[in-house]
N, C-alpha and C positions, 0 to 999 in steps of 0.2 A: 527237875521238877516238871510236872506236866503243865502245859500251857492252859490258862483259864479259858473257859468257853466264852466266845464273843456274845455280848448282850443281844445283838441283833440276829444271831444265827438261827434262832427259832422263829418261824413265821407266826405272826399273830393270827389267831383263828377268828373267823367271823361266824355268822349264824350258820347252824347246821354242821359245824366242825370243818368247814371249807376254808382254805387259806384266803385271807382277806386281800392279799396282793396278787390274786390271779390276774394274769395278763389279759387285757381286753381282746375280744375277737376282732382281729384286724383284717384289712384287705388281703394281707399276705396269707392269713389263715384260710380265708375264703378261697384263694387261688390254689393253695398247696393242699390243704386238708379237705375242705368241704367239696372242692371241685376236682380233686385229684382223679377220681374215678367217674366223674360226671362230665367234665369239660370235653372229654373225647367224644362223648355222644352228642354234644352240642356243636362241635366244630371238627369235621373230619381232618382238617389240616393239623390239628393239635395231636393227632395220633402218631407217636414216634415209632420208628421201626425197631430200634435197638434199645429203647428205654427199659429200665428195670420194671419188673412186674410189681404192681401195687397190691398190698395185702388189704383188701377192701374191708374185711371184718375188723381188723385191728384199727384201721383208720376211723371206721364208724364208732368203735368203742371209745377211742381217744376223743373224738368230737363230742360224744354224748357225755363223757366224764366232764369235759370243759363246760358244756351247757348246764349240767346239773349244778356245777359250782356257781355259774352266773345266776341261775334261778334262786339259789340260796342267798346270794349277795344282794338281791333286790329287797331283802328284809334287813339289810345292814343299817346301823345307826347313822353312818356317814352319808350325807346326801350325795356327795361326789361319787362314792362307791356305788350307791344305788343307780345313779345316772349312767355310770360307766358300764354297769352290768346290763342295764336296759339297752344301751347302744350296741353292746356286743351281741345280745340276743337278736336285735334288729338285723344286724349284719348277717348272722347265721340264717335267720328265717327268710331273708330275701335272696340268699344265694344257694339254698338247698331245700329240697322237699323233706320235711321231718314229721310227716303225718302221725306215724305210730308213736314216736317219742313224745310228741305234743299231746296226743290223745290220752296218754297215761297221766299227764301232768297239767291238763287244761284247767282244772279247778284251782290248782296252786298258782298257775300263771295268771288266771283271771283275778284271783284275790290280790296278788302282788300289784297288778296293773291298777286295780281299783284303789288300793291303798296309796299308791304313788300319785294318782290323779287327785285324790281327795286331800292328801296331806303335804304333797311335794310343792316345791316352788316352780316357777315358770319353765325352766329348762327340763326339769324332771317330768313335769306334766306333759310337755311336748314329746319327750322320748317315750313315755308310757302310752300316749295316744297313738304314736307311730307304731309301737309294738302291738297294740290292740288291732290295728288295721291288718298287720301281717299275720297275726294269730288267726283272724277270720279268713284271710286269703288262704292260709295253710289248711284250715279245717273245711273250707268250702261251705256250700249251703246244705245244712243238715240240722238234726235235733241238737247236736252238741254246740254248734255255732249259735243257734237260737238261745240256748241257755246262757252262753257268754254275753250275747247282746242284751238279754233280759237283766243281767247284772250290771253291765257297763252303760247301757243306754241312758238310764235316768241320771247317772253321774255325769256323763258327757253333756247332756242337755242342761244340767244345772250349771256347769262351767261355762258353756256357750252363752247362756243368758245372764251370767253373773257380771255385772258392770264393774265390780271391784277386782276381778281376776285380770291377769296380764293379757294384753292383746295377743301375744304369741301363743299363750296357752289356749285362749278361746278360738283362735284360728285353727290350731292343730286339732282341737276337739270337734270343731265344725266339720273339718275334712273327714275325721275319723267317724263321726256320726253318719255322714252321708254314705261312706264306703261300706261300713258295717251293715247299715240298713239295706243297702243295695244287695249285699251278699246273702243275708240271712232271712230277710223279712218276707214271709208268706201272708202275714196278717195285714190286710189292706188298711185297717184302722191305724196300725202302728206306722205304716208308710205315710199316711196323710198327716199324722201327728208330727212325725219327724220333719216333713216338708214344711209344715206350718211353723215349727220352731226355727228353721233356717230362713223362711220367708220374713219372719219378724226381725231378723238381723239385716239382711241385705236391702229390704225395702226402706230402711232408714236413709239410704242413699237417695231415694226418690224425694224424700222430704227436703234434703239439702238442695236438691235440684230446684224445687219450687221456691225455696227461700232465697236462692241466689241465681244470677244469670248463668253461671257455670258451676259444675260440681267441684268444689275445692278439695285438694288432697289433704287428708288428715291421717292421724295414726290409726283411725278405725277403718280406713279404706282396705287395708290388707285383710281384715276380718270380713268385710262385706264381699270382697272378691272370693274368698274361700267359701263363704256361705252360698254365694250365687252359683259357683261351680258345683258344689255338693248338691244343691237343689236341682240343678240342671241334669245331673247324673240320675237322680231319683225320678225326674220327669220322664226319662226314657223308658221306665218300666211301669208307668202309670197306665190304667185303662184309658181308652180313647175318649170316653165322656169326660173324664177328669182333665185330660190333656186340653180339650176344647175350652174348659172353664179357665184353666191357667193361661192359655193363649189370650183369651178375651181380657183377662185381668192385667197381664204384663206386657203384651206386645206394643201397646201405645205408650208405655212408661219407660221401657228399656232404652229407646233412642236418646233419652235425656242423659243417660250415663256415658254416651259417646263423647260428651264434652268434658269429661273428668280430666283433671290434670295428671292423674296417675295412669301410666301406660298399661299396666296390668288390668286395671278396671276397664279401660277402653276396649282392650282385646277380649276380656271376659264377656263384656256386654255385646260386642260384635259377634262373637262365636255363638253366644246364647241366642241372639236374634236369628242367625243362620239356621240353628237347630230348630227354633220355633217355627220358622217358615217351612222347613222341611217336614216337620210333623203336621203342620196345618194343611199342607198340600197333600199329605197322605190321607188325612181324614176327609178332605174336600178338594177334589181336583180343580174346582172352579173358585178356589179361595181368592178373595179380593181384599187388599189392604188399602184403605182410603188415602193414607198419607204416603203412598209409595214414592212419589216424585221427591218429596222433602227428604225421605229416608235415603233414597239412592244418591241424592245430592250430598248428604252428610257422609255417606260411606265412600263416595268418590273423592271427596275432599281428604278423607283420612288415607285413602289408598294412594294419593298423590301428594301427601303432605310434604312441604319443603321448608317448614319454619326453622329459622336459623337458631332459635333458642333451645331447640331439642337436640339431643345427642345423635350422632350419625347412626350409631348402633340401634337406638330406639326407633329412629325414623325408618331404617331398613326393615326392622322386625314388624313395625306397624304397617308399612306399605305391603309387605308380603302377606300378612294375615288378612288385611282388608280387601286386597284384590280378590282373594278367595271368597270372602264374605259377600262382596258385591256381586260376584258371579252367581253365588247361591241364591241371593235375594232377587236379582234382576233376571238371570238367565236360567235358573233352576239347575245349575251345573255344579259338579263337585270334582276337583282334581284328584283322581285316584292315586293313592300311595301304596307302595309295596313294602312289606316288612319281611325280612329274611331271618330265619332262625334255624340253624342246622340245615338239613336237607329240605326243609319246608318253606313255603311262602304264604303270606296272608295279605289280602288286598283290602285296604280301607277305602270304601267307596261311598260313604255317607257320613253326615255330621254326627249321627248317633254313635256310630262305630268309632269315629275319631275321638269323640268326647270320652267314651269308655276306655279306649286304648291309652289316651294321654293321662287319664286319672290313675290307672294302675301302673303306668310307666313311672309316674311321679313317686309312687310308693316303693316300687321294687327296684328302681334305678337300673344298675347293670345286670340285675338278676331277672329282668323282664323276659329276655329271650329264653333263659333256662326254664322259667315257669310256663312260658307258652308251649314249650316242648313237653313238660312233665306234669303240670298242674291240671288235674281233671276239671276243676271248677272253671279256670280261665279258658280251657279248651272248649268247654260247653258254652261259655259266654260268647266266644267268637266263632262258634260252630266249626271247630277244627276236627271233631271226631276223636276217637281214642288216640292216645300217644303212639307215635311211630317208634317201634322197637328195632334197633339196628345192632347186630352183633359185631364183634371185633373184626371178623373176616370181611364183612361188608364194608365197614369203615376203612379197612386197610386198602380195599380196591378203590375207594373213593379218594384216597389220600393223594395230595399233590406234593411233590418233592420240594424241598427248600429251594433248590436251584430254579425249578419252574416258577415258584412263587416270586423269586427275585426277578426273573425275566418279565413276568407279567406286571409286577409293580413298577419296574423301570419303564416299560412301554406305556403304562398308564400315566406315569409321571411326565414323560415326554409329550404325550398327547395333550395332557392338561396344561402344560407350560405353553405349548403352541397356541392353544385356544385362548388362553389368557393374554398372551402376547399380542394377538390380533386386536383384542378389546382395548389394550393399553396403548396401542400404536396411535400416535397423534395424527398420523396421516389417514387413519381409518375414517369412514363416513359415520360420524357420531350421531347422525340423524336416525340411524337404524336402531339405536340403543336407547332404552328408557331407564 
């Protein structure tokens, strides 16, 4: 007798005839499929001499087939399935440039994101807001992105201002609102409207500061931090006359947030102060702040904070940030940072650039370096020029052998161990270290 078919042998079908149990887009997919023919362009060392040739066309078709399935699953009845599909799309969009694929499906994606933000619960709303950010990053500043923002902007504002929505969803929507507006908005009225929406959120922290001697940490603090950072990002693209107005309004209020119990709020307030001082001095070389002595005293206290009730990691992070903030406010100095991506280098030499870089790095995660190499919008933002195209032969000449990399890493490890050993030696003159 023939064996009966197993009940579970046929996969359930979701919306659009796609299998409901499609595996989510994982980090492994990103490293093997989406980066198989791109990672070599981002890191010369990853170019192997004897590795098998990759069929780029077949890999791309396989990836697009998966992504089509995920887009269909964003309409599934199951909230868990929808959320998993959104997260998988986020992973793909952050690790690879998919402009043409997205262009053909941007309206479908926009509708799915809008539906998930409107009707989903907290986790689903957060995932949808994150995908909206990446959608705009992929599309760049153009008419298509403006259409996306016209659809999603009112929905995001509604969630941000909705006191009954979860704090996590409001926080994600505040970040998304600021980033999408930064990318697509040419309309100055829309820019001011978005900034006003975010201002209405984080300025509530000022009220708490007036009501109490110190700003207490509450569940709303994370929302206030996100709104403040998103507002600061938009301030960097404002006309100078508007920047002056915002500086006059907020510069004497922000120092009150330095007393907040929450570390992230203290850091956000400190970095925003540094950026405001930088912008104020650009507009007026003779800019004078009346309470400079009191402010520098507060910043110095945070830069040398040794309170025992705070965690060592938090104290270390706080001291590092506020040393830079103090230098910016007091000495007009910025510690230049260098970011490496492939054969290129980018120098972050001001607070405006640092704020912009940190914002997009938070969204793109490990895909930031790849997007800096290949994403035209990000390259325009950071003034990097057209993408640098390197062929396989050039990459092969730049390749470092595995043995050479091993020798270099061993030498670096020994040098690092020696340097640290000197600092840890009890006989060392501890007076030289801070």
